[in-house]
MARTOR-460746 format. One record per residue (C-alpha): residue number from 1; residue in one letter; x negated, y, z. Coordinates in steps of 0.25 Angstrom, whole numbers, plus 5000, padded with zeros to 4 digits. Last residue first. Layout:
! residues N
<marnu->NUM, kegu->a, px->X, py->Y, pz->Z>
...
//
This chain:
! residues 205
<marnu->205, kegu->x, px->4749, py->5640, pz->4933>
<marnu->204, kegu->x, px->4742, py->5640, pz->4945>
<marnu->203, kegu->x, px->4727, py->5647, pz->4945>
<marnu->202, kegu->x, px->4713, py->5641, pz->4946>
<marnu->201, kegu->x, px->4706, py->5638, pz->4957>
<marnu->200, kegu->x, px->4693, py->5631, pz->4960>
<marnu->199, kegu->x, px->4685, py->5625, pz->4969>
<marnu->198, kegu->x, px->4672, py->5616, pz->4968>
<marnu->197, kegu->x, px->4669, py->5608, pz->4978>
<marnu->196, kegu->x, px->4655, py->5602, pz->4983>
<marnu->195, kegu->x, px->4653, py->5594, pz->4996>
<marnu->194, kegu->x, px->4639, py->5588, pz->4997>
<marnu->193, kegu->x, px->4633, py->5597, pz->5010>
<marnu->192, kegu->x, px->4647, py->5601, pz->5014>
<marnu->191, kegu->x, px->4660, py->5608, pz->5010>
<marnu->190, kegu->x, px->4653, py->5616, pz->4998>
<marnu->189, kegu->x, px->4660, py->5626, pz->4990>
<marnu->188, kegu->x, px->4661, py->5630, pz->4976>
<marnu->187, kegu->x, px->4673, py->5639, pz->4969>
<marnu->186, kegu->x, px->4679, py->5641, pz->4956>
<marnu->185, kegu->x, px->4692, py->5652, pz->4953>
<marnu->184, kegu->x, px->4702, py->5652, pz->4944>
<marnu->183, kegu->x, px->4707, py->5663, pz->4934>
<marnu->182, kegu->x, px->4707, py->5655, pz->4920>
<marnu->181, kegu->x, px->4694, py->5661, pz->4916>
<marnu->180, kegu->x, px->4686, py->5662, pz->4929>
<marnu->179, kegu->x, px->4689, py->5647, pz->4930>
<marnu->178, kegu->x, px->4682, py->5646, pz->4917>
<marnu->177, kegu->x, px->4670, py->5652, pz->4922>
<marnu->176, kegu->x, px->4671, py->5646, pz->4934>
<marnu->175, kegu->x, px->4670, py->5632, pz->4926>
<marnu->174, kegu->x, px->4660, py->5638, pz->4916>
<marnu->173, kegu->x, px->4652, py->5643, pz->4929>
<marnu->172, kegu->x, px->4649, py->5629, pz->4934>
<marnu->171, kegu->x, px->4648, py->5621, pz->4920>
<marnu->170, kegu->x, px->4637, py->5631, pz->4919>
<marnu->169, kegu->x, px->4624, py->5624, pz->4922>
<marnu->168, kegu->x, px->4620, py->5616, pz->4911>
<marnu->167, kegu->x, px->4623, py->5602, pz->4916>
<marnu->166, kegu->x, px->4616, py->5589, pz->4919>
<marnu->165, kegu->x, px->4608, py->5587, pz->4936>
<marnu->164, kegu->x, px->4595, py->5586, pz->4942>
<marnu->163, kegu->x, px->4596, py->5596, pz->4951>
<marnu->162, kegu->x, px->4611, py->5601, pz->4950>
<marnu->161, kegu->x, px->4612, py->5603, pz->4964>
<marnu->160, kegu->x, px->4602, py->5614, pz->4965>
<marnu->159, kegu->x, px->4611, py->5623, pz->4955>
<marnu->158, kegu->x, px->4612, py->5625, pz->4944>
<marnu->157, kegu->x, px->4617, py->5641, pz->4938>
<marnu->156, kegu->x, px->4619, py->5641, pz->4923>
<marnu->155, kegu->x, px->4629, py->5651, pz->4923>
<marnu->154, kegu->x, px->4633, py->5654, pz->4937>
<marnu->153, kegu->x, px->4644, py->5646, pz->4944>
<marnu->152, kegu->x, px->4638, py->5640, pz->4954>
<marnu->151, kegu->x, px->4627, py->5654, pz->4955>
<marnu->150, kegu->x, px->4635, py->5657, pz->4970>
<marnu->149, kegu->x, px->4635, py->5644, pz->4975>
<marnu->148, kegu->x, px->4619, py->5641, pz->4973>
<marnu->147, kegu->x, px->4613, py->5648, pz->4987>
<marnu->146, kegu->x, px->4627, py->5639, pz->4994>
<marnu->145, kegu->x, px->4618, py->5627, pz->4988>
<marnu->144, kegu->x, px->4627, py->5617, pz->4980>
<marnu->143, kegu->x, px->4632, py->5606, pz->4985>
<marnu->142, kegu->x, px->4624, py->5592, pz->4982>
<marnu->141, kegu->x, px->4636, py->5582, pz->4979>
<marnu->140, kegu->x, px->4651, py->5578, pz->4985>
<marnu->139, kegu->x, px->4661, py->5582, pz->4976>
<marnu->138, kegu->x, px->4673, py->5591, pz->4977>
<marnu->137, kegu->x, px->4681, py->5599, pz->4965>
<marnu->136, kegu->x, px->4693, py->5608, pz->4970>
<marnu->135, kegu->x, px->4703, py->5610, pz->4963>
<marnu->134, kegu->x, px->4713, py->5624, pz->4967>
<marnu->133, kegu->x, px->4726, py->5625, pz->4959>
<marnu->132, kegu->x, px->4728, py->5640, pz->4962>
<marnu->131, kegu->x, px->4742, py->5650, pz->4965>
<marnu->130, kegu->x, px->4739, py->5648, pz->4981>
<marnu->129, kegu->x, px->4728, py->5636, pz->4981>
<marnu->128, kegu->x, px->4733, py->5623, pz->4975>
<marnu->127, kegu->x, px->4728, py->5610, pz->4977>
<marnu->126, kegu->x, px->4719, py->5601, pz->4968>
<marnu->125, kegu->x, px->4707, py->5591, pz->4973>
<marnu->124, kegu->x, px->4696, py->5586, pz->4966>
<marnu->123, kegu->x, px->4685, py->5576, pz->4971>
<marnu->122, kegu->x, px->4672, py->5571, pz->4963>
<marnu->121, kegu->x, px->4667, py->5560, pz->4964>
<marnu->120, kegu->x, px->4653, py->5556, pz->4958>
<marnu->119, kegu->x, px->4646, py->5552, pz->4973>
<marnu->118, kegu->x, px->4634, py->5564, pz->4972>
<marnu->117, kegu->x, px->4643, py->5574, pz->4963>
<marnu->116, kegu->x, px->4638, py->5582, pz->4957>
<marnu->115, kegu->x, px->4638, py->5579, pz->4942>
<marnu->114, kegu->x, px->4653, py->5574, pz->4947>
<marnu->113, kegu->x, px->4657, py->5590, pz->4950>
<marnu->112, kegu->x, px->4651, py->5596, pz->4941>
<marnu->111, kegu->x, px->4658, py->5587, pz->4933>
<marnu->110, kegu->x, px->4672, py->5590, pz->4940>
<marnu->109, kegu->x, px->4670, py->5607, pz->4938>
<marnu->108, kegu->x, px->4666, py->5605, pz->4925>
<marnu->107, kegu->x, px->4679, py->5598, pz->4922>
<marnu->106, kegu->x, px->4688, py->5606, pz->4927>
<marnu->105, kegu->x, px->4681, py->5619, pz->4920>
<marnu->104, kegu->x, px->4682, py->5612, pz->4907>
<marnu->103, kegu->x, px->4695, py->5608, pz->4911>
<marnu->102, kegu->x, px->4700, py->5624, pz->4916>
<marnu->101, kegu->x, px->4693, py->5627, pz->4899>
<marnu->100, kegu->x, px->4700, py->5618, pz->4893>
<marnu->99, kegu->x, px->4713, py->5620, pz->4898>
<marnu->98, kegu->x, px->4713, py->5634, pz->4899>
<marnu->97, kegu->x, px->4721, py->5640, pz->4907>
<marnu->96, kegu->x, px->4734, py->5639, pz->4917>
<marnu->95, kegu->x, px->4734, py->5628, pz->4928>
<marnu->94, kegu->x, px->4741, py->5616, pz->4933>
<marnu->93, kegu->x, px->4741, py->5608, pz->4945>
<marnu->92, kegu->x, px->4752, py->5618, pz->4955>
<marnu->91, kegu->x, px->4761, py->5618, pz->4945>
<marnu->90, kegu->x, px->4759, py->5603, pz->4942>
<marnu->89, kegu->x, px->4768, py->5601, pz->4956>
<marnu->88, kegu->x, px->4765, py->5601, pz->4971>
<marnu->87, kegu->x, px->4749, py->5601, pz->4972>
<marnu->86, kegu->x, px->4750, py->5606, pz->4989>
<marnu->85, kegu->x, px->4747, py->5591, pz->4991>
<marnu->84, kegu->x, px->4733, py->5595, pz->4986>
<marnu->83, kegu->x, px->4729, py->5585, pz->4974>
<marnu->82, kegu->x, px->4718, py->5577, pz->4974>
<marnu->81, kegu->x, px->4708, py->5572, pz->4962>
<marnu->80, kegu->x, px->4698, py->5563, pz->4965>
<marnu->79, kegu->x, px->4686, py->5562, pz->4953>
<marnu->78, kegu->x, px->4674, py->5550, pz->4952>
<marnu->77, kegu->x, px->4665, py->5553, pz->4943>
<marnu->76, kegu->x, px->4655, py->5539, pz->4941>
<marnu->75, kegu->x, px->4657, py->5537, pz->4926>
<marnu->74, kegu->x, px->4655, py->5549, pz->4921>
<marnu->73, kegu->x, px->4660, py->5553, pz->4908>
<marnu->72, kegu->x, px->4673, py->5546, pz->4908>
<marnu->71, kegu->x, px->4674, py->5550, pz->4922>
<marnu->70, kegu->x, px->4676, py->5563, pz->4917>
<marnu->69, kegu->x, px->4685, py->5562, pz->4907>
<marnu->68, kegu->x, px->4696, py->5555, pz->4917>
<marnu->67, kegu->x, px->4692, py->5568, pz->4929>
<marnu->66, kegu->x, px->4694, py->5577, pz->4917>
<marnu->65, kegu->x, px->4707, py->5573, pz->4914>
<marnu->64, kegu->x, px->4709, py->5572, pz->4930>
<marnu->63, kegu->x, px->4705, py->5585, pz->4933>
<marnu->62, kegu->x, px->4715, py->5590, pz->4918>
<marnu->61, kegu->x, px->4727, py->5584, pz->4927>
<marnu->60, kegu->x, px->4726, py->5591, pz->4940>
<marnu->59, kegu->x, px->4723, py->5603, pz->4935>
<marnu->58, kegu->x, px->4738, py->5604, pz->4924>
<marnu->57, kegu->x, px->4735, py->5616, pz->4916>
<marnu->56, kegu->x, px->4743, py->5624, pz->4908>
<marnu->55, kegu->x, px->4737, py->5630, pz->4897>
<marnu->54, kegu->x, px->4732, py->5644, pz->4895>
<marnu->53, kegu->x, px->4721, py->5647, pz->4887>
<marnu->52, kegu->x, px->4714, py->5660, pz->4891>
<marnu->51, kegu->x, px->4715, py->5674, pz->4883>
<marnu->50, kegu->x, px->4706, py->5675, pz->4871>
<marnu->49, kegu->x, px->4696, py->5688, pz->4875>
<marnu->48, kegu->x, px->4682, py->5683, pz->4873>
<marnu->47, kegu->x, px->4681, py->5677, pz->4887>
<marnu->46, kegu->x, px->4692, py->5666, pz->4882>
<marnu->45, kegu->x, px->4686, py->5661, pz->4871>
<marnu->44, kegu->x, px->4672, py->5658, pz->4876>
<marnu->43, kegu->x, px->4677, py->5652, pz->4889>
<marnu->42, kegu->x, px->4685, py->5641, pz->4877>
<marnu->41, kegu->x, px->4669, py->5641, pz->4868>
<marnu->40, kegu->x, px->4662, py->5641, pz->4884>
<marnu->39, kegu->x, px->4669, py->5627, pz->4889>
<marnu->38, kegu->x, px->4667, py->5620, pz->4876>
<marnu->37, kegu->x, px->4654, py->5620, pz->4877>
<marnu->36, kegu->x, px->4654, py->5619, pz->4891>
<marnu->35, kegu->x, px->4664, py->5608, pz->4889>
<marnu->34, kegu->x, px->4654, py->5602, pz->4878>
<marnu->33, kegu->x, px->4640, py->5605, pz->4885>
<marnu->32, kegu->x, px->4645, py->5596, pz->4897>
<marnu->31, kegu->x, px->4654, py->5584, pz->4888>
<marnu->30, kegu->x, px->4640, py->5582, pz->4882>
<marnu->29, kegu->x, px->4630, py->5583, pz->4892>
<marnu->28, kegu->x, px->4639, py->5572, pz->4902>
<marnu->27, kegu->x, px->4641, py->5563, pz->4886>
<marnu->26, kegu->x, px->4624, py->5563, pz->4888>
<marnu->25, kegu->x, px->4622, py->5561, pz->4901>
<marnu->24, kegu->x, px->4632, py->5548, pz->4899>
<marnu->23, kegu->x, px->4623, py->5544, pz->4886>
<marnu->22, kegu->x, px->4611, py->5545, pz->4895>
<marnu->21, kegu->x, px->4614, py->5537, pz->4904>
<marnu->20, kegu->x, px->4622, py->5526, pz->4896>
<marnu->19, kegu->x, px->4606, py->5527, pz->4888>
<marnu->18, kegu->x, px->4601, py->5524, pz->4901>
<marnu->17, kegu->x, px->4606, py->5512, pz->4904>
<marnu->16, kegu->x, px->4607, py->5505, pz->4890>
<marnu->15, kegu->x, px->4592, py->5507, pz->4891>
<marnu->14, kegu->x, px->4589, py->5507, pz->4878>
<marnu->13, kegu->x, px->4584, py->5522, pz->4876>
<marnu->12, kegu->x, px->4578, py->5527, pz->4861>
<marnu->11, kegu->x, px->4592, py->5534, pz->4857>
<marnu->10, kegu->x, px->4594, py->5542, pz->4869>
<marnu->9, kegu->x, px->4581, py->5545, pz->4873>
<marnu->8, kegu->x, px->4580, py->5552, pz->4858>
<marnu->7, kegu->x, px->4594, py->5558, pz->4861>
<marnu->6, kegu->x, px->4589, py->5564, pz->4876>
<marnu->5, kegu->x, px->4577, py->5570, pz->4870>
<marnu->4, kegu->x, px->4563, py->5566, pz->4868>
<marnu->3, kegu->x, px->4551, py->5574, pz->4870>
<marnu->2, kegu->x, px->4542, py->5575, pz->4859>
<marnu->1, kegu->x, px->4528, py->5571, pz->4861>
//
């Protein structure tokens, strides 16, 4: 008997709750795939020899915009953004680079933290470290074991903590690539058995 496709199941489903779940899955998948395609096109332009676009990007404003967009897509999502006392003016929050790519990188990290959060909360802190802007993402949830951490930013790698979760294994690879194109860095650490932390460094303008 031919296997039913997801679209056929959706057409025949009569349970309202299940219909809403199917639609939510399709919305999330469509956004994820669209972001990947757009980011790969932008990265290809840069790697083909085209100079990277230099926009002035207010990182905190961008993070708030991303949070609002994800709140509409993920009803249970909650994000808090905190500033260090050392952040005194907007110059300490502004970086130069391709605004589209920077948004993809920061958005992918926020989605990653959300998807692996045990309570739907993502905490972001913004501070200055030398001539870099430090953006730290933190969530509670199952951590990535030490043996797997070395492969975290490699193509198509998905750790043990990703079992049962949707994804292409490309999100963190793109984040790493985009940050490298902007002379930035990303690191992953765990503070305890259920706390994940991604630290992003971007050069200040």
